[in-house]
BAKEVEX-423347 format. One record per atom (N, C-alpha, C): residue number from 0; residue in one letter; atom name; x, y, z. Coordinates in steps of 0.05 Angstrom, whole numbers, padded with zeros to 5 digits. Layout:
BEGIN
   seq   type   atom     east    north       up
   NUM      a     CA        X        Y        Z
...
END
This chain:
BEGIN
   seq   type   atom     east    north       up
     0      x      N    04541   -00430    02225
     0      x     CA    04524   -00416    02207
     0      x      C    04502   -00435    02198
     1      x      N    04477   -00426    02201
     1      x     CA    04454   -00443    02194
     1      x      C    04451   -00445    02164
     2      x      N    04443   -00468    02155
     2      x     CA    04438   -00472    02127
     2      x      C    04409   -00466    02121
     3      x      N    04403   -00443    02110
     3      x     CA    04376   -00435    02104
     3      x      C    04371   -00433    02073
     4      x      N    04386   -00449    02058
     4      x     CA    04384   -00448    02029
     4      x      C    04356   -00456    02020
     5      x      N    04342   -00474    02034
     5      x     CA    04316   -00483    02026
     5      x      C    04294   -00464    02034
     6      x      N    04300   -00443    02048
     6      x     CA    04279   -00425    02058
     6      x      C    04263   -00412    02036
     7      x      N    04275   -00406    02014
     7      x     CA    04261   -00392    01992
     7      x      C    04250   -00411    01971
     8      x      N    04254   -00436    01975
     8      x     CA    04244   -00456    01955
     8      x      C    04214   -00461    01960
     9      x      N    04200   -00465    01939
     9      x     CA    04172   -00472    01940
     9      x      C    04170   -00502    01945
    10      x      N    04155   -00510    01965
    10      x     CA    04152   -00539    01972
    10      x      C    04132   -00552    01953
    11      x      N    04141   -00574    01942
    11      x     CA    04125   -00590    01923
    11      x      C    04122   -00618    01933
    12      x      N    04098   -00627    01938
    12      x     CA    04093   -00654    01947
    12      x      C    04082   -00671    01924
    13      x      N    04095   -00693    01920
    13      x     CA    04084   -00711    01899
    13      x      C    04080   -00739    01909
    14      x      N    04060   -00751    01897
    14      x     CA    04051   -00778    01904
    14      x      C    04060   -00797    01882
    15      x      N    04075   -00818    01890
    15      x     CA    04085   -00837    01870
    15      x      C    04065   -00861    01869
    16      x      N    04055   -00865    01845
    16      x     CA    04037   -00888    01840
    16      x      C    04051   -00907    01822
    17      x      N    04053   -00932    01831
    17      x     CA    04067   -00953    01816
    17      x      C    04056   -00980    01823
    18      x      N    04060   -01000    01807
    18      x     CA    04051   -01027    01812
    18      x      C    04072   -01041    01829
    19      x      N    04063   -01055    01849
    19      x     CA    04082   -01069    01867
    19      x      C    04099   -01090    01852
    20      x      N    04089   -01100    01830
    20      x     CA    04105   -01119    01814
    20      x      C    04130   -01105    01803
    21      x      N    04129   -01079    01801
    21      x     CA    04151   -01063    01790
    21      x      C    04167   -01050    01813
    22      x      N    04165   -01059    01837
    22      x     CA    04176   -01045    01860
    22      x      C    04206   -01040    01857
    23      x      N    04221   -01060    01850
    23      x     CA    04250   -01057    01848
    23      x      C    04258   -01037    01827
    24      x      N    04245   -01038    01803
    24      x     CA    04251   -01019    01782
    24      x      C    04241   -00991    01790
    25      x      N    04218   -00989    01803
    25      x     CA    04207   -00963    01811
    25      x      C    04226   -00950    01832
    26      x      N    04235   -00966    01851
    26      x     CA    04253   -00955    01871
    26      x      C    04280   -00946    01860
    27      x      N    04290   -00962    01841
    27      x     CA    04315   -00954    01827
    27      x      C    04311   -00927    01813
    28      x      N    04288   -00924    01799
    28      x     CA    04281   -00900    01785
    28      x      C    04279   -00876    01804
    29      x      N    04264   -00880    01827
    29      x     CA    04259   -00859    01846
    29      x      C    04285   -00850    01859
    30      x      N    04303   -00868    01865
    30      x     CA    04329   -00861    01877
    30      x      C    04344   -00842    01858
    31      x      N    04345   -00849    01832
    31      x     CA    04358   -00832    01813
    31      x      C    04345   -00805    01810
    32      x      N    04318   -00805    01810
    32      x     CA    04303   -00780    01807
    32      x      C    04307   -00762    01831
    33      x      N    04306   -00773    01855
    33      x     CA    04310   -00757    01879
    33      x      C    04338   -00744    01879
    34      x      N    04358   -00758    01868
    34      x     CA    04385   -00747    01866
    34      x      C    04384   -00721    01850
    35      x      N    04367   -00719    01830
    35      x     CA    04364   -00694    01815
    35      x      C    04346   -00674    01828
    36      x      N    04325   -00683    01841
    36      x     CA    04306   -00665    01853
    36      x      C    04317   -00651    01877
    37      x      N    04332   -00665    01893
    37      x     CA    04342   -00654    01919
    37      x      C    04357   -00627    01916
    38      x      N    04376   -00625    01896
    38      x     CA    04390   -00599    01894
    38      x      C    04377   -00578    01877
    39      x      N    04351   -00581    01871
    39      x     CA    04336   -00561    01856
    39      x      C    04339   -00533    01868
    40      x      N    04344   -00513    01852
    40      x     CA    04346   -00486    01861
    40      x      C    04319   -00475    01869
    41      x      N    04298   -00483    01855
    41      x     CA    04272   -00470    01858
    41      x      C    04252   -00485    01877
    42      x      N    04255   -00511    01879
    42      x     CA    04234   -00527    01893
    42      x      C    04246   -00546    01914
    43      x      N    04231   -00549    01935
    43      x     CA    04237   -00568    01957
    43      x      C    04217   -00592    01953
    44      x      N    04227   -00612    01939
    44      x     CA    04209   -00635    01932
    44      x      C    04207   -00654    01955
    45      x      N    04182   -00663    01960
    45      x     CA    04177   -00683    01980
    45      x      C    04160   -00705    01967
    46      x      N    04170   -00729    01968
    46      x     CA    04155   -00751    01955
    46      x      C    04142   -00769    01975
    47      x      N    04120   -00781    01967
    47      x     CA    04107   -00801    01983
    47      x      C    04103   -00826    01967
    48      x      N    04113   -00848    01979
    48      x     CA    04109   -00875    01967
    48      x      C    04098   -00893    01988
    49      x      N    04082   -00912    01981
    49      x     CA    04070   -00930    02000
    49      x      C    04090   -00948    02014
    50      x      N    04115   -00949    02005
    50      x     CA    04135   -00965    02018
    50      x      C    04142   -00954    02046
    51      x      N    04133   -00929    02052
    51      x     CA    04138   -00917    02078
    51      x      C    04116   -00923    02098
    52      x      N    04096   -00938    02090
    52      x     CA    04074   -00945    02109
    52      x      C    04085   -00965    02130
    53      x      N    04079   -00959    02155
    53      x     CA    04089   -00976    02177
    53      x      C    04070   -01000    02180
    54      x      N    04082   -01023    02185
    54      x     CA    04068   -01047    02190
    54      x      C    04046   -01043    02211
    55      x      N    04022   -01052    02205
    55      x     CA    03999   -01049    02223
    55      x      C    03983   -01023    02220
    56      x      N    03992   -01005    02203
    56      x     CA    03978   -00980    02198
    56      x      C    03956   -00985    02178
    57      x      N    03937   -00966    02177
    57      x     CA    03915   -00967    02158
    57      x      C    03926   -00958    02131
    58      x      N    03935   -00977    02115
    58      x     CA    03949   -00972    02090
    58      x      C    03932   -00957    02070
    59      x      N    03907   -00966    02066
    59      x     CA    03891   -00953    02045
    59      x      C    03884   -00924    02053
    60      x      N    03878   -00919    02078
    60      x     CA    03873   -00892    02087
    60      x      C    03897   -00874    02082
    61      x      N    03921   -00884    02088
    61      x     CA    03945   -00868    02084
    61      x      C    03950   -00862    02055
    62      x      N    03945   -00881    02038
    62      x     CA    03948   -00877    02009
    62      x      C    03929   -00856    01999
    63      x      N    03904   -00857    02007
    63      x     CA    03884   -00838    01998
    63      x      C    03890   -00810    02008
    64      x      N    03899   -00808    02034
    64      x     CA    03906   -00781    02045
    64      x      C    03930   -00769    02030
    65      x      N    03950   -00785    02025
    65      x     CA    03973   -00776    02010
    65      x      C    03966   -00768    01982
    66      x      N    03950   -00783    01969
    66      x     CA    03940   -00777    01941
    66      x      C    03926   -00750    01941
    67      x      N    03908   -00746    01961
    67      x     CA    03892   -00722    01961
    67      x      C    03907   -00697    01968
    68      x      N    03929   -00698    01983
    68      x     CA    03943   -00674    01991
    68      x      C    03967   -00667    01973
    69      x      N    03973   -00684    01954
    69      x     CA    03997   -00679    01937
    69      x      C    03992   -00656    01918
    70      x      N    04014   -00644    01909
    70      x     CA    04013   -00624    01888
    70      x      C    04011   -00637    01860
    71      x      N    04022   -00660    01857
    71      x     CA    04020   -00675    01833
    71      x      C    04025   -00705    01837
    72      x      N    04015   -00721    01819
    72      x     CA    04020   -00749    01820
    72      x      C    04041   -00757    01800
    73      x      N    04060   -00773    01808
    73      x     CA    04080   -00784    01790
    73      x      C    04071   -00813    01784
    74      x      N    04061   -00817    01760
    74      x     CA    04049   -00843    01753
    74      x      C    04068   -00859    01738
    75      x      N    04078   -00881    01749
    75      x     CA    04098   -00898    01737
    75      x      C    04084   -00920    01721
    76      x      N    04080   -00914    01696
    76      x     CA    04063   -00931    01678
    76      x      C    04077   -00956    01668
    77      x      N    04063   -00978    01670
    77      x     CA    04073   -01004    01661
    77      x      C    04049   -01022    01656
    78      x      N    04053   -01044    01643
    78      x     CA    04030   -01063    01641
    78      x      C    04018   -01070    01668
    79      x      N    04035   -01075    01688
    79      x     CA    04026   -01082    01714
    79      x      C    04010   -01059    01727
    80      x      N    04019   -01034    01723
    80      x     CA    04005   -01010    01732
    80      x      C    03977   -01009    01720
    81      x      N    03976   -01013    01694
    81      x     CA    03950   -01011    01680
    81      x      C    03931   -01034    01688
    82      x      N    03943   -01057    01696
    82      x     CA    03927   -01080    01704
    82      x      C    03920   -01081    01733
    83      x      N    03930   -01063    01749
    83      x     CA    03925   -01063    01778
    83      x      C    03897   -01053    01784
    84      x      N    03882   -01070    01798
    84      x     CA    03855   -01063    01806
    84      x      C    03855   -01039    01826
    85      x      N    03873   -01040    01845
    85      x     CA    03874   -01019    01865
    85      x      C    03881   -00992    01852
    86      x      N    03902   -00992    01835
    86      x     CA    03909   -00967    01822
    86      x      C    03886   -00957    01805
    87      x      N    03873   -00975    01790
    87      x     CA    03851   -00968    01773
    87      x      C    03827   -00957    01787
    88      x      N    03822   -00966    01812
    88      x     CA    03799   -00958    01827
    88      x      C    03804   -00935    01847
    89      x      N    03828   -00935    01859
    89      x     CA    03833   -00916    01881
    89      x      C    03853   -00893    01874
    90      x      N    03871   -00898    01856
    90      x     CA    03892   -00878    01851
    90      x      C    03887   -00863    01824
    91      x      N    03885   -00878    01803
    91      x     CA    03884   -00866    01777
    91      x      C    03860   -00847    01772
    92      x      N    03836   -00854    01782
    92      x     CA    03813   -00835    01777
    92      x      C    03819   -00807    01787
    93      x      N    03835   -00804    01807
    93      x     CA    03842   -00778    01818
    93      x      C    03859   -00761    01798
    94      x      N    03873   -00775    01780
    94      x     CA    03891   -00761    01762
    94      x      C    03883   -00761    01732
    95      x      N    03860   -00773    01726
    95      x     CA    03849   -00772    01699
    95      x      C    03821   -00762    01699
    96      x      N    03811   -00754    01676
    96      x     CA    03783   -00745    01674
    96      x      C    03782   -00714    01675
    97      x      N    03758   -00704    01675
    97      x     CA    03753   -00675    01673
    97      x      C    03763   -00660    01698
    98      x      N    03761   -00671    01721
    98      x     CA    03769   -00657    01746
    98      x      C    03795   -00668    01757
    99      x      N    03813   -00676    01739
    99      x     CA    03837   -00689    01748
    99      x      C    03856   -00670    01762
   100      x      N    03870   -00682    01781
   100      x     CA    03892   -00668    01795
   100      x      C    03917   -00669    01776
   101      x      N    03935   -00651    01779
   101      x     CA    03959   -00651    01762
   101      x      C    03975   -00677    01765
   102      x      N    03985   -00687    01743
   102      x     CA    04001   -00711    01743
   102      x      C    04022   -00711    01722
   103      x      N    04042   -00727    01726
   103      x     CA    04063   -00731    01707
   103      x      C    04066   -00761    01703
   104      x      N    04054   -00771    01681
   104      x     CA    04057   -00800    01675
   104      x      C    04084   -00805    01663
   105      x      N    04097   -00826    01672
   105      x     CA    04124   -00833    01663
   105      x      C    04123   -00863    01655
   106      x      N    04133   -00869    01631
   106      x     CA    04133   -00896    01621
   106      x      C    04156   -00911    01635
   107      x      N    04148   -00927    01655
   107      x     CA    04168   -00943    01670
   107      x      C    04176   -00968    01654
   108      x      N    04156   -00982    01644
   108      x     CA    04161   -01005    01626
   108      x      C    04144   -01001    01601
   109      x      N    04152   -01013    01579
   109      x     CA    04138   -01008    01554
   109      x      C    04108   -01018    01556
   110      x      N    04091   -01001    01545
   110      x     CA    04063   -01009    01541
   110      x      C    04056   -01003    01512
   111      x      N    04037   -01017    01501
   111      x     CA    04028   -01012    01474
   111      x      C    04006   -00990    01475
   112      x      N    04013   -00967    01465
   112      x     CA    03994   -00944    01467
   112      x      C    03969   -00949    01451
   113      x      N    03969   -00967    01433
   113      x     CA    03945   -00973    01417
   113      x      C    03929   -00997    01428
   114      x      N    03943   -01017    01438
   114      x     CA    03930   -01042    01445
   114      x      C    03923   -01045    01475
   115      x      N    03938   -01031    01492
   115      x     CA    03932   -01032    01521
   115      x      C    03910   -01011    01528
   116      x      N    03894   -01018    01548
   116      x     CA    03874   -00999    01558
   116      x      C    03890   -00980    01576
   117      x      N    03892   -00955    01568
   117      x     CA    03909   -00936    01583
   117      x      C    03893   -00923    01606
   118      x      N    03869   -00930    01610
   118      x     CA    03852   -00922    01633
   118      x      C    03851   -00892    01636
   119      x      N    03847   -00877    01614
   119      x     CA    03845   -00848    01616
   119      x      C    03871   -00834    01611
   120      x      N    03893   -00848    01609
   120      x     CA    03919   -00835    01605
   120      x      C    03925   -00828    01576
   121      x      N    03909   -00838    01558
   121      x     CA    03914   -00833    01529
   121      x      C    03914   -00804    01522
   122      x      N    03898   -00787    01536
   122      x     CA    03897   -00759    01530
   122      x      C    03921   -00744    01542
   123      x      N    03936   -00756    01560
   123      x     CA    03959   -00743    01573
   123      x      C    03985   -00751    01559
   124      x      N    04003   -00733    01558
   124      x     CA    04030   -00739    01547
   124      x      C    04045   -00756    01567
   125      x      N    04052   -00780    01560
   125      x     CA    04068   -00797    01577
   125      x      C    04097   -00793    01571
   126      x      N    04113   -00787    01592
   126      x     CA    04141   -00782    01588
   126      x      C    04156   -00807    01580
   127      x      N    04170   -00806    01558
   127      x     CA    04188   -00827    01549
   127      x      C    04213   -00813    01540
   128      x      N    04235   -00828    01541
   128      x     CA    04261   -00816    01534
   128      x      C    04266   -00817    01504
   129      x      N    04274   -00795    01493
   129      x     CA    04279   -00793    01465
   129      x      C    04309   -00786    01460
   130      x      N    04326   -00801    01471
   130      x     CA    04355   -00796    01468
   130      x      C    04364   -00800    01440
   131      x      N    04387   -00789    01433
   131      x     CA    04398   -00789    01406
   131      x      C    04403   -00818    01396
   132      x      N    04409   -00836    01415
   132      x     CA    04416   -00863    01407
   132      x      C    04392   -00881    01401
   133      x      N    04368   -00870    01405
   133      x     CA    04344   -00887    01400
   133      x      C    04328   -00877    01376
   134      x      N    04317   -00896    01361
   134      x     CA    04300   -00889    01338
   134      x      C    04272   -00881    01349
   135      x      N    04263   -00895    01370
   135      x     CA    04237   -00891    01381
   135      x      C    04240   -00883    01411
   136      x      N    04221   -00867    01422
   136      x     CA    04222   -00861    01450
   136      x      C    04221   -00886    01467
   137      x      N    04235   -00886    01490
   137      x     CA    04239   -00909    01507
   137      x      C    04227   -00906    01535
   138      x      N    04218   -00928    01546
   138      x     CA    04211   -00930    01574
   138      x      C    04236   -00931    01590
   139      x      N    04234   -00924    01616
   139      x     CA    04258   -00925    01634
   139      x      C    04269   -00953    01634
   140      x      N    04252   -00973    01637
   140      x     CA    04261   -01001    01638
   140      x      C    04276   -01011    01614
   141      x      N    04272   -00998    01591
   141      x     CA    04285   -01006    01566
   141      x      C    04313   -00994    01564
   142      x      N    04319   -00975    01581
   142      x     CA    04345   -00961    01580
   142      x      C    04365   -00976    01597
   143      x      N    04390   -00974    01589
   143      x     CA    04412   -00986    01605
   143      x      C    04427   -00964    01619
   144      x      N    04443   -00970    01637
   144      x     CA    04460   -00953    01654
   144      x      C    04460   -00923    01648
   145      x      N    04477   -00914    01630
   145      x     CA    04479   -00885    01624
   145      x      C    04453   -00874    01613
   146      x      N    04439   -00889    01597
   146      x     CA    04414   -00880    01585
   146      x      C    04393   -00876    01607
   147      x      N    04394   -00892    01629
   147      x     CA    04375   -00888    01651
   147      x      C    04381   -00861    01665
   148      x      N    04407   -00855    01668
   148      x     CA    04414   -00829    01680
   148      x      C    04405   -00806    01662
   149      x      N    04408   -00809    01636
   149      x     CA    04398   -00789    01617
   149      x      C    04368   -00786    01618
   150      x      N    04354   -00809    01620
   150      x     CA    04325   -00809    01622
   150      x      C    04316   -00792    01646
   151      x      N    04328   -00797    01669
   151      x     CA    04320   -00783    01694
   151      x      C    04327   -00754    01692
   152      x      N    04350   -00747    01681
   152      x     CA    04357   -00718    01678
   152      x      C    04337   -00704    01660
   153      x      N    04330   -00717    01638
   153      x     CA    04310   -00705    01620
   153      x      C    04283   -00701    01634
   154      x      N    04275   -00721    01650
   154      x     CA    04250   -00719    01664
   154      x      C    04252   -00696    01685
   155      x      N    04274   -00694    01700
   155      x     CA    04277   -00673    01719
   155      x      C    04274   -00646    01705
   156      x      N    04286   -00642    01683
   156      x     CA    04284   -00617    01668
   156      x      C    04255   -00612    01660
   157      x      N    04241   -00633    01651
   157      x     CA    04213   -00630    01643
   157      x      C    04195   -00622    01668
   158      x      N    04200   -00635    01690
   158      x     CA    04185   -00628    01715
   158      x      C    04190   -00599    01723
   159      x      N    04215   -00591    01723
   159      x     CA    04222   -00564    01731
   159      x      C    04208   -00544    01711
   160      x      N    04208   -00550    01686
   160      x     CA    04196   -00533    01666
   160      x      C    04165   -00531    01670
   161      x      N    04153   -00554    01675
   161      x     CA    04124   -00555    01680
   161      x      C    04117   -00539    01705
   162      x      N    04132   -00542    01726
   162      x     CA    04126   -00527    01751
   162      x      C    04131   -00497    01747
   163      x      N    04152   -00490    01733
   163      x     CA    04158   -00461    01728
   163      x      C    04135   -00449    01712
   164      x      N    04125   -00463    01692
   164      x     CA    04103   -00453    01676
   164      x      C    04077   -00450    01693
   165      x      N    04072   -00470    01710
   165      x     CA    04049   -00469    01728
   165      x      C    04051   -00446    01748
   166      x      N    04074   -00442    01759
   166      x     CA    04078   -00419    01778
   166      x      C    04075   -00392    01764
   167      x      N    04085   -00391    01740
   167      x     CA    04083   -00366    01724
   167      x      C    04053   -00360    01718
   168      x      N    04038   -00381    01711
   168      x     CA    04010   -00378    01706
   168      x      C    03995   -00369    01732
   169      x      N    04002   -00381    01754
   169      x     CA    03990   -00373    01780
   169      x      C    03996   -00344    01786
   170      x      N    04021   -00335    01782
   170      x     CA    04028   -00307    01787
   170      x      C    04013   -00289    01769
   171      x      N    04009   -00297    01744
   171      x     CA    03994   -00280    01725
   171      x      C    03965   -00278    01733
   172      x      N    03953   -00299    01743
   172      x     CA    03925   -00299    01752
   172      x      C    03922   -00281    01777
   173      x      N    03941   -00283    01796
   173      x     CA    03941   -00267    01820
   173      x      C    03944   -00237    01812
   174      x      N    03963   -00232    01795
   174      x     CA    03967   -00205    01786
   174      x      C    03942   -00194    01771
   175      x      N    03931   -00210    01754
   175      x     CA    03907   -00202    01739
   175      x      C    03884   -00196    01758
   176      x      N    03880   -00212    01778
   176      x     CA    03857   -00208    01797
   176      x      C    03863   -00184    01815
   177      x      N    03888   -00177    01820
   177      x     CA    03895   -00155    01837
   177      x      C    03892   -00128    01822
   178      x      N    03892   -00128    01796
   178      x     CA    03889   -00103    01781
   178      x      C    03861   -00100    01770
   179      x      N    03843   -00118    01776
   179      x     CA    03815   -00116    01767
   179      x      C    03802   -00093    01783
   180      x      N    03788   -00075    01769
   180      x     CA    03774   -00054    01784
   180      x      C    03752   -00065    01801
   181      x      N    03747   -00053    01824
   181      x     CA    03725   -00061    01841
   181      x      C    03699   -00052    01829
   182      x      N    03680   -00069    01830
   182      x     CA    03654   -00063    01817
   182      x      C    03635   -00054    01838
END
């Protein structure tokens, strides 16, 4: 019997933007997130990270192509992310500003929201974990073992909610345009 469970799922491609200085933490985070994304009932998530670029390939071209075709950017915010020249010039401008593509900024490591230059992210809600055991919202890197699992589960729920709302809005617009009288 063929497994066609994914046939009715909407495919969602996302681009992961992170600083290479945070590669180990970013990959740990992504592994945990993919564990939650993979069994989603509604969506077939496909992620793109530059760690998949093959040696000798045109790395910048591949990054720009992946950035441009994604449904949303997953921005793993940290001081190194904010300080990266490449991210600041090639990746982030696509996800901030007036004509920005959809993005989900996630606090990978703590940044000072008042003292750091957030490079256009200040207007966007950056996901931080607000578990019961914490007085203040936390970055993923500040959480330990079980709290990291809770962080990722809460983010998964937020992503699913954001996508469901966006799909509902799309359906409403399609429905609205289909019932407009012809002029």
